[in-house]
FITORVO-54190 format. One record per residue: residue number from 0; residue in one letter; x, y, z of N, C-alpha, C in turn. Coordinates in steps of 0.05 Angstrom, whole numbers. Layout:
% FITORVO-54190
n; res; n.u; n.v; n.w; ca.u; ca.v; ca.w; c.u; c.v; c.w
NUM; A; X; Y; Z; X; Y; Z; X; Y; Z $
...
This chain:
% FITORVO-54190
n; res; n.u; n.v; n.w; ca.u; ca.v; ca.w; c.u; c.v; c.w
0; M; 1838; 1877; 2746; 1819; 1863; 2729; 1821; 1874; 2701 $
1; A; 1821; 1856; 2681; 1823; 1865; 2653; 1798; 1880; 2645 $
2; K; 1802; 1902; 2631; 1780; 1918; 2621; 1766; 1902; 2599 $
3; K; 1739; 1902; 2600; 1724; 1888; 2580; 1724; 1904; 2554 $
4; I; 1730; 1890; 2532; 1732; 1904; 2506; 1705; 1902; 2492 $
5; K; 1697; 1925; 2482; 1671; 1925; 2467; 1675; 1912; 2440 $
6; I; 1655; 1896; 2431; 1656; 1883; 2405; 1633; 1894; 2388 $
7; F; 1640; 1902; 2364; 1619; 1911; 2345; 1614; 1889; 2325 $
8; A; 1589; 1887; 2317; 1583; 1867; 2297; 1578; 1881; 2270 $
9; T; 1588; 1868; 2249; 1583; 1878; 2222; 1577; 1853; 2205 $
10; T; 1572; 1856; 2180; 1566; 1832; 2163; 1581; 1834; 2137 $
11; I; 1585; 1811; 2124; 1596; 1810; 2097; 1575; 1822; 2079 $
12; I; 1584; 1840; 2061; 1565; 1856; 2045; 1559; 1845; 2017 $
13; G; 1574; 1825; 2008; 1569; 1814; 1981; 1580; 1787; 1978 $
14; G; 1571; 1773; 1956; 1581; 1747; 1950; 1566; 1724; 1964 $
15; K; 1578; 1700; 1963; 1564; 1677; 1973; 1560; 1676; 2003 $
16; Y; 1575; 1691; 2018; 1572; 1691; 2047; 1559; 1717; 2056 $
17; R; 1546; 1731; 2038; 1533; 1756; 2045; 1514; 1753; 2069 $
18; G; 1517; 1772; 2087; 1499; 1772; 2111; 1511; 1757; 2135 $
19; K; 1533; 1742; 2131; 1546; 1728; 2153; 1558; 1749; 2173 $
20; R; 1555; 1744; 2198; 1564; 1763; 2218; 1594; 1762; 2222 $
21; L; 1606; 1785; 2225; 1634; 1788; 2232; 1636; 1805; 2257 $
22; D; 1653; 1798; 2276; 1657; 1814; 2300; 1682; 1831; 2296 $
23; I; 1682; 1855; 2306; 1705; 1873; 2305; 1709; 1885; 2333 $
24; P; 1733; 1880; 2345; 1738; 1892; 2371; 1744; 1921; 2370 $
25; A; 1735; 1936; 2390; 1739; 1965; 2391; 1766; 1970; 2405 $
26; I; 1788; 1964; 2390; 1815; 1970; 2401; 1830; 1986; 2381 $
27; D; 1850; 2000; 2390; 1865; 2019; 2373; 1875; 2008; 2347 $
28; T; 1884; 1983; 2348; 1898; 1973; 2324; 1879; 1961; 2303 $
29; T; 1854; 1959; 2309; 1835; 1949; 2289; 1814; 1970; 2284 $
30; R; 1810; 1976; 2258; 1790; 1995; 2251; 1774; 1981; 2229 $
31; G; 1748; 1979; 2233; 1731; 1967; 2212; 1732; 1985; 2188 $
32; S; 1739; 1974; 2165; 1738; 1990; 2141; 1710; 1998; 2134 $
33; K; 1706; 2022; 2126; 1679; 2032; 2120; 1667; 2015; 2098 $
34; S; 1641; 2011; 2099; 1628; 1994; 2079; 1630; 2006; 2051 $
35; I; 1629; 2033; 2049; 1631; 2045; 2023; 1658; 2041; 2010 $
36; L; 1679; 2041; 2027; 1707; 2036; 2018; 1709; 2007; 2009 $
37; K; 1698; 1989; 2025; 1699; 1960; 2020; 1684; 1954; 1993 $
38; E; 1661; 1966; 1990; 1645; 1962; 1966; 1660; 1971; 1941 $
39; S; 1672; 1994; 1944; 1688; 2005; 1921; 1711; 1987; 1914 $
40; L; 1725; 1977; 1935; 1748; 1959; 1930; 1739; 1935; 1914 $
41; F; 1718; 1922; 1923; 1710; 1897; 1910; 1696; 1902; 1883 $
42; N; 1684; 1925; 1879; 1674; 1932; 1853; 1697; 1936; 1833 $
43; T; 1720; 1945; 1843; 1744; 1950; 1826; 1757; 1924; 1818 $
44; I; 1759; 1905; 1836; 1775; 1880; 1830; 1757; 1856; 1826 $
45; Q; 1730; 1860; 1825; 1711; 1838; 1828; 1717; 1813; 1811 $
46; F; 1718; 1815; 1785; 1720; 1790; 1768; 1749; 1780; 1767 $
47; D; 1768; 1798; 1770; 1796; 1790; 1770; 1804; 1774; 1795 $
48; L; 1788; 1778; 1816; 1793; 1765; 1841; 1788; 1735; 1842 $
49; I; 1771; 1726; 1824; 1762; 1698; 1824; 1786; 1678; 1824 $
50; D; 1786; 1661; 1845; 1807; 1640; 1848; 1835; 1650; 1855 $
51; K; 1839; 1676; 1857; 1865; 1687; 1864; 1870; 1684; 1894 $
52; N; 1895; 1686; 1902; 1901; 1688; 1931; 1896; 1716; 1940 $
53; F; 1889; 1719; 1965; 1885; 1746; 1977; 1899; 1746; 2004 $
54; V; 1918; 1765; 2006; 1934; 1767; 2031; 1926; 1793; 2045 $
55; E; 1914; 1790; 2069; 1907; 1814; 2085; 1930; 1817; 2106 $
56; V; 1947; 1836; 2101; 1973; 1837; 2115; 1970; 1846; 2144 $
57; F; 1953; 1867; 2149; 1948; 1875; 2177; 1918; 1869; 2181 $
58; S; 1912; 1845; 2188; 1884; 1836; 2183; 1864; 1844; 2204 $
59; G; 1873; 1850; 2229; 1853; 1856; 2249; 1834; 1833; 2251 $
60; S; 1808; 1838; 2249; 1788; 1817; 2251; 1782; 1803; 2224 $
61; G; 1796; 1811; 2203; 1794; 1797; 2178; 1772; 1805; 2159 $
62; S; 1760; 1829; 2164; 1736; 1835; 2149; 1741; 1839; 2118 $
63; I; 1765; 1848; 2111; 1770; 1851; 2082; 1776; 1824; 2069 $
64; G; 1793; 1808; 2081; 1799; 1781; 2070; 1775; 1763; 2069 $
65; L; 1759; 1763; 2089; 1735; 1746; 2089; 1715; 1755; 2068 $
66; E; 1714; 1781; 2064; 1697; 1792; 2042; 1708; 1782; 2015 $
67; A; 1735; 1781; 2013; 1747; 1771; 1988; 1740; 1742; 1983 $
68; L; 1740; 1726; 2004; 1732; 1698; 2001; 1703; 1696; 1992 $
69; S; 1686; 1712; 2004; 1658; 1712; 1996; 1654; 1720; 1967 $
70; R; 1673; 1737; 1957; 1671; 1746; 1929; 1686; 1728; 1909 $
71; G; 1696; 1705; 1919; 1707; 1686; 1900; 1737; 1682; 1900 $
72; A; 1751; 1695; 1919; 1780; 1690; 1922; 1785; 1660; 1928 $
73; G; 1807; 1649; 1918; 1813; 1621; 1923; 1821; 1614; 1951 $
74; E; 1843; 1627; 1960; 1853; 1623; 1987; 1859; 1650; 1999 $
75; C; 1855; 1653; 2025; 1860; 1678; 2038; 1879; 1675; 2062 $
76; Y; 1898; 1693; 2064; 1919; 1692; 2084; 1917; 1717; 2102 $
77; F; 1918; 1713; 2128; 1914; 1735; 2147; 1938; 1736; 2166 $
78; I; 1948; 1760; 2171; 1970; 1763; 2191; 1960; 1784; 2212 $
79; E; 1962; 1776; 2237; 1953; 1795; 2258; 1969; 1790; 2284 $
80; Y; 1978; 1811; 2297; 1995; 1808; 2320; 1981; 1814; 2346 $
81; N; 1958; 1827; 2346; 1944; 1833; 2371; 1928; 1808; 2379 $
82; K; 1933; 1800; 2404; 1921; 1774; 2413; 1891; 1774; 2413 $
83; L; 1879; 1795; 2421; 1849; 1796; 2422; 1838; 1797; 2393 $
84; A; 1850; 1813; 2376; 1841; 1815; 2348; 1844; 1788; 2335 $
85; Y; 1866; 1774; 2341; 1872; 1748; 2329; 1851; 1727; 2337 $
86; A; 1843; 1728; 2363; 1822; 1709; 2373; 1796; 1714; 2358 $
87; I; 1789; 1739; 2354; 1764; 1746; 2340; 1767; 1738; 2310 $
88; L; 1790; 1742; 2299; 1796; 1734; 2271; 1791; 1704; 2268 $
89; Q; 1800; 1688; 2288; 1796; 1659; 2287; 1767; 1652; 2287 $
90; E; 1751; 1666; 2304; 1722; 1661; 2305; 1709; 1669; 2279 $
91; N; 1716; 1692; 2268; 1704; 1701; 2243; 1710; 1682; 2220 $
92; A; 1736; 1673; 2218; 1744; 1654; 2197; 1729; 1628; 2199 $
93; Q; 1725; 1619; 2224; 1711; 1594; 2229; 1681; 1596; 2220 $
94; R; 1670; 1620; 2225; 1642; 1625; 2218; 1638; 1627; 2187 $
95; V; 1659; 1636; 2173; 1655; 1642; 2144; 1666; 1618; 2127 $
96; D; 1692; 1613; 2127; 1703; 1592; 2110; 1730; 1583; 2120 $
97; P; 1730; 1566; 2141; 1756; 1558; 2154; 1774; 1543; 2135 $
98; S; 1764; 1529; 2115; 1781; 1513; 2098; 1798; 1529; 2080 $
99; K; 1790; 1554; 2074; 1805; 1571; 2056; 1818; 1595; 2070 $
100; S; 1817; 1595; 2097; 1828; 1617; 2113; 1853; 1607; 2127 $
101; H; 1876; 1620; 2121; 1901; 1612; 2133; 1911; 1635; 2151 $
102; L; 1912; 1629; 2177; 1917; 1650; 2196; 1946; 1648; 2207 $
103; F; 1959; 1672; 2210; 1986; 1674; 2220; 1986; 1694; 2242 $
104; Y; 1994; 1684; 2266; 1995; 1702; 2290; 2024; 1713; 2292 $
105; G; 2026; 1739; 2293; 2052; 1752; 2297; 2053; 1779; 2282 $
106; D; 2077; 1790; 2284; 2082; 1817; 2272; 2082; 1815; 2241 $
107; S; 2065; 1831; 2229; 2062; 1830; 2200; 2088; 1835; 2186 $
108; F; 2105; 1853; 2197; 2130; 1860; 2185; 2150; 1836; 2185 $
109; E; 2146; 1818; 2205; 2163; 1794; 2206; 2152; 1770; 2191 $
110; K; 2125; 1768; 2191; 2112; 1744; 2179; 2108; 1747; 2149 $
111; F; 2110; 1771; 2138; 2102; 1775; 2110; 2119; 1758; 2091 $
112; A; 2145; 1756; 2096; 2162; 1740; 2079; 2154; 1711; 2078 $
113; T; 2146; 1700; 2101; 2137; 1672; 2103; 2112; 1668; 2086 $
114; V; 2093; 1686; 2089; 2067; 1684; 2074; 2073; 1687; 2044 $
115; Q; 2090; 1706; 2037; 2096; 1710; 2009; 2108; 1684; 1996 $
116; E; 2126; 1671; 2011; 2138; 1646; 2001; 2116; 1625; 1997 $
117; I; 2096; 1624; 2014; 2075; 1604; 2012; 2058; 1610; 1986 $
118; V; 2050; 1635; 1983; 2033; 1641; 1960; 2048; 1639; 1933 $
119; K; 2074; 1643; 1934; 2091; 1640; 1910; 2090; 1611; 1899 $
120; K; 2085; 1592; 1917; 2083; 1564; 1908; 2057; 1558; 1895 $
121; S; 2038; 1576; 1897; 2011; 1572; 1884; 2013; 1577; 1854 $
122; D; 1995; 1565; 1839; 1994; 1571; 1811; 1976; 1595; 1805 $
123; Q; 1967; 1608; 1826; 1950; 1632; 1822; 1966; 1657; 1832 $
124; K; 1961; 1679; 1820; 1973; 1705; 1830; 1958; 1714; 1855 $
125; S; 1970; 1734; 1868; 1959; 1743; 1894; 1953; 1772; 1894 $
126; Y; 1932; 1779; 1909; 1926; 1807; 1917; 1938; 1811; 1945 $
127; F; 1951; 1833; 1949; 1962; 1840; 1975; 1948; 1865; 1985 $
128; Y; 1935; 1863; 2008; 1920; 1886; 2019; 1934; 1895; 2044 $
129; F; 1942; 1921; 2044; 1956; 1933; 2067; 1938; 1954; 2079 $
130; D; 1932; 1951; 2105; 1918; 1972; 2120; 1933; 1976; 2146 $
131; P; 1958; 1987; 2145; 1974; 1990; 2169; 1963; 2011; 2188 $
132; P; 1969; 2008; 2213; 1958; 2026; 2233; 1973; 2053; 2233 $
133; F; 1972; 2067; 2211; 1986; 2093; 2208; 1979; 2113; 2230 $
134; S; 1953; 2116; 2235; 1945; 2139; 2251; 1938; 2132; 2280 $
135; T; 1945; 2108; 2289; 1936; 2100; 2316; 1957; 2104; 2338 $
136; R; 1981; 2111; 2330; 2002; 2115; 2351; 2024; 2133; 2341 $
137; D; 2041; 2142; 2359; 2065; 2157; 2351; 2083; 2139; 2335 $
138; G; 2101; 2151; 2320; 2119; 2134; 2304; 2106; 2126; 2278 $
139; M; 2087; 2142; 2269; 2073; 2136; 2244; 2091; 2134; 2220 $
140; D; 2112; 2151; 2219; 2130; 2151; 2196; 2145; 2124; 2194 $
141; E; 2151; 2112; 2217; 2165; 2087; 2217; 2147; 2065; 2206 $
142; V; 2122; 2065; 2213; 2103; 2045; 2203; 2100; 2048; 2173 $
143; Y; 2098; 2073; 2164; 2096; 2079; 2135; 2121; 2069; 2120 $
144; D; 2144; 2075; 2130; 2169; 2066; 2117; 2171; 2036; 2117 $
145; K; 2164; 2023; 2139; 2166; 1994; 2140; 2146; 1981; 2121 $
146; T; 2123; 1994; 2118; 2102; 1983; 2099; 2112; 1985; 2071 $
147; L; 2125; 2007; 2064; 2136; 2010; 2037; 2158; 1989; 2032 $
148; K; 2173; 1982; 2052; 2194; 1962; 2049; 2181; 1934; 2044 $
149; L; 2159; 1929; 2057; 2145; 1904; 2052; 2136; 1903; 2022 $
150; M; 2125; 1925; 2013; 2115; 1927; 1986; 2138; 1924; 1966 $
151; Q; 2161; 1935; 1973; 2185; 1933; 1955; 2193; 1904; 1952 $
152; S; 2187; 1887; 1972; 2196; 1859; 1972; 2177; 1841; 1955 $
153; I; 2155; 1852; 1946; 2135; 1835; 1931; 2147; 1827; 1904 $
154; D; 2145; 1801; 1899; 2155; 1790; 1874; 2133; 1795; 1853 $
155; P; 2139; 1811; 1832; 2118; 1819; 1813; 2107; 1796; 1797 $
156; T; 2122; 1775; 1794; 2113; 1752; 1777; 2090; 1737; 1791 $
157; H; 2087; 1741; 1817; 2066; 1727; 1832; 2045; 1747; 1843 $
158; C; 2046; 1772; 1834; 2028; 1792; 1845; 2008; 1801; 1823 $
159; E; 1983; 1801; 1830; 1962; 1812; 1813; 1960; 1842; 1818 $
160; M; 1959; 1849; 1844; 1957; 1877; 1852; 1963; 1880; 1881 $
161; A; 1973; 1903; 1889; 1976; 1910; 1917; 1959; 1935; 1922 $
162; I; 1944; 1934; 1944; 1925; 1957; 1950; 1932; 1966; 1978 $
163; V; 1934; 1992; 1982; 1940; 2004; 2008; 1917; 2022; 2017 $
164; E; 1907; 2017; 2041; 1887; 2035; 2053; 1903; 2053; 2072 $
165; H; 1902; 2079; 2067; 1918; 2098; 2083; 1904; 2124; 2087 $
166; M; 1915; 2140; 2104; 1903; 2167; 2109; 1905; 2183; 2083 $
167; T; 1885; 2198; 2077; 1883; 2213; 2052; 1906; 2233; 2050 $
168; K; 1915; 2245; 2073; 1936; 2265; 2071; 1963; 2254; 2065 $
169; L; 1966; 2227; 2065; 1991; 2214; 2059; 1995; 2211; 2029 $
170; D; 2018; 2219; 2019; 2024; 2215; 1991; 2039; 2190; 1987 $
171; M; 2029; 2172; 1970; 2043; 2147; 1964; 2061; 2151; 1940 $
172; P; 2085; 2138; 1940; 2103; 2141; 1917; 2090; 2129; 1891 $
173; Q; 2100; 2138; 1868; 2090; 2128; 1843; 2101; 2100; 1837 $
174; I; 2125; 2095; 1846; 2138; 2069; 1842; 2147; 2058; 1870 $
175; I; 2140; 2033; 1875; 2149; 2020; 1900; 2160; 1993; 1892 $
176; G; 2186; 1990; 1892; 2199; 1965; 1884; 2192; 1960; 1854 $
177; Q; 2180; 1937; 1849; 2172; 1929; 1822; 2142; 1936; 1816 $
178; L; 2131; 1953; 1833; 2102; 1960; 1830; 2100; 1989; 1822 $
179; K; 2080; 1994; 1806; 2074; 2022; 1798; 2046; 2030; 1806 $
180; F; 2043; 2055; 1813; 2018; 2067; 1821; 1998; 2066; 1798 $
181; I; 1974; 2057; 1802; 1953; 2056; 1782; 1932; 2078; 1786 $
182; K; 1921; 2079; 1810; 1900; 2098; 1816; 1895; 2100; 1846 $
183; R; 1881; 2121; 1854; 1873; 2123; 1882; 1844; 2132; 1883 $
184; K; 1830; 2125; 1904; 1803; 2133; 1908; 1800; 2142; 1937 $
185; K; 1789; 2166; 1941; 1786; 2178; 1968; 1759; 2172; 1980 $
186; F; 1760; 2168; 2006; 1735; 2164; 2022; 1738; 2180; 2047 $
187; G; 1735; 2207; 2045; 1739; 2224; 2068; 1768; 2223; 2077 $
188; R; 1772; 2214; 2102; 1800; 2214; 2113; 1816; 2189; 2104 $
189; S; 1802; 2169; 2093; 1816; 2145; 2083; 1817; 2145; 2052 $
190; T; 1838; 2133; 2042; 1842; 2131; 2013; 1852; 2103; 2006 $
191; L; 1843; 2092; 1984; 1854; 2067; 1973; 1873; 2074; 1950 $
192; S; 1898; 2065; 1951; 1916; 2068; 1929; 1922; 2040; 1917 $
193; Y; 1921; 2039; 1891; 1925; 2013; 1877; 1951; 2013; 1862 $
194; F; 1965; 1990; 1865; 1991; 1987; 1851; 1991; 1960; 1836 $
195; A; 2003; 1960; 1813; 2005; 1935; 1797; 2034; 1932; 1789 $
196; P; 2042; 1907; 1782; 2070; 1902; 1773; 2077; 1920; 1748 $
197; K; 2101; 1930; 1748; 2110; 1946; 1725; 2112; 1927; 1701 $
198; D; 2109; 1939; 1677; 2113; 1923; 1653; 2142; 1915; 1651 $
199; S; 2148; 1893; 1638; 2176; 1882; 1637; 2195; 1902; 1625 $
200; D; 2186; 1919; 1607; 2204; 1938; 1594; 2207; 1964; 1609 $
201; E; 2193; 1967; 1632; 2196; 1991; 1649; 2219; 1987; 1668 $
202; K; 2235; 2008; 1671; 2258; 2008; 1689; 2248; 2012; 1718 $
């Protein structure tokens, strides 16, 4: 008999859908981002986010992307490979804003190129949010390397910013493809690192 998975409830913390319930499954691959981290993220990008695309690459139950929609993002794209997390993501998106939520079931490393091609057709730039499961299994280095490769593939002409949520002890490179490191903010064991497209005259 399948083991029953515990579901935790949280809420959207700001914007037009503030207070709407989000469910988060208690499984290894999904970790609810701390509310202090989430608040800091959206305080940083708040007004620049309006009408932009937001891509939550390892979306879990979608709590970051749905918060982005609540804060004024135009369209949000979610990629998730865990079947249970994806089912809960579907419910959360339905509850918040299904018309602007675009869900992709499958491996983020395989689906990212497809999603990037879609957002490149938009007349708005995109935010890319990466929260890979670095610390949840062996083979962490491989996940890290594969995530950097995804970031290297980002077309800077369609990117507003790429943000990585990672373990604080992990050092992110200063340059990843056509993106350069801007700043980082620590929250205990988790850190947010921000990257923006390099200036055209930068090598």
